[in-house]
C-alpha positions in Angstrom: 67.1 -126.4 -167.7 67.3 -123.2 -168.4 68.1 -122.3 -164.1 70.6 -124.5 -165.0 72.8 -122.5 -167.6 72.1 -118.9 -166.0 73.5 -120.8 -162.6 76.3 -121.9 -164.8 76.6 -118.6 -166.4 76.4 -116.7 -163.2 79.0 -118.4 -161.3 80.7 -118.3 -164.7 81.8 -114.7 -164.2 81.5 -114.3 -160.3 84.7 -116.6 -160.9 85.8 -114.0 -163.9 85.6 -111.3 -161.8 87.2 -112.8 -158.2 89.9 -114.0 -160.0 90.6 -110.5 -162.0 90.0 -108.5 -158.5 92.8 -111.0 -157.0 95.2 -110.6 -159.1 95.5 -106.9 -158.8 95.3 -107.0 -155.2 98.9 -107.2 -153.4 100.3 -109.7 -151.5 100.0 -107.2 -148.2 96.2 -106.8 -148.9 95.5 -110.3 -149.1 96.9 -110.6 -145.9 95.0 -107.9 -143.9 91.6 -109.8 -144.8 92.9 -113.1 -144.5 93.0 -114.3 -147.7 94.8 -115.8 -150.1 94.5 -115.9 -153.6 92.9 -119.4 -154.2 90.2 -118.7 -150.9 89.3 -115.2 -152.0 88.0 -116.5 -155.4 86.1 -120.1 -153.3 84.8 -117.4 -151.3 83.5 -115.0 -153.9 82.0 -118.2 -155.5 81.0 -119.9 -152.6 79.0 -116.2 -151.5 76.9 -116.3 -154.7 76.3 -119.8 -155.4 74.1 -119.2 -151.4 72.4 -116.7 -152.6 71.4 -118.2 -155.8 70.8 -121.4 -153.6 68.5 -118.9 -151.4 66.7 -117.2 -154.0 66.0 -120.5 -155.6 64.2 -121.5 -152.1 62.6 -118.3 -152.1 60.8 -118.8 -155.3 60.4 -122.7 -154.8 58.4 -121.3 -151.2 56.4 -119.1 -153.4 54.8 -121.3 -156.1 54.2 -123.9 -153.3 52.0 -121.1 -151.4 50.9 -119.5 -155.3 49.8 -123.3 -155.7 48.2 -124.0 -152.2 45.5 -120.7 -152.3 45.2 -121.9 -156.1 43.8 -125.4 -154.9 42.3 -124.5 -152.4 40.3 -120.9 -153.4 42.0 -119.1 -150.7 44.2 -115.1 -151.3 47.1 -115.1 -149.8 47.3 -112.7 -146.9 49.0 -109.4 -147.5 50.1 -107.9 -144.6 51.0 -103.6 -145.0 54.3 -102.1 -143.4 53.6 -98.1 -141.5 57.2 -96.4 -143.0 57.0 -94.7 -139.5 57.7 -97.9 -137.3 60.1 -99.3 -139.4 63.5 -99.5 -137.3 61.4 -98.3 -133.9 61.2 -101.6 -132.3 
């Protein structure tokens, strides 16, 4: 339940910020980025909604993995990343 309240608050704040931002943009700027005032706000809200959905999926996968390891008495595999090799491939 708290997650739903949090989600509603975040989406409301995103909508408010997008609306205020679109109000300060001229029609020429909106035309340059291929948006209307309404589509700008809708796209921002949809972007935030997708990010929240992604975070929910990651949290659910992590919880599922932790439950698996807890039930079977195994330890999750950890990977070490050599920072010198990041971006080398």
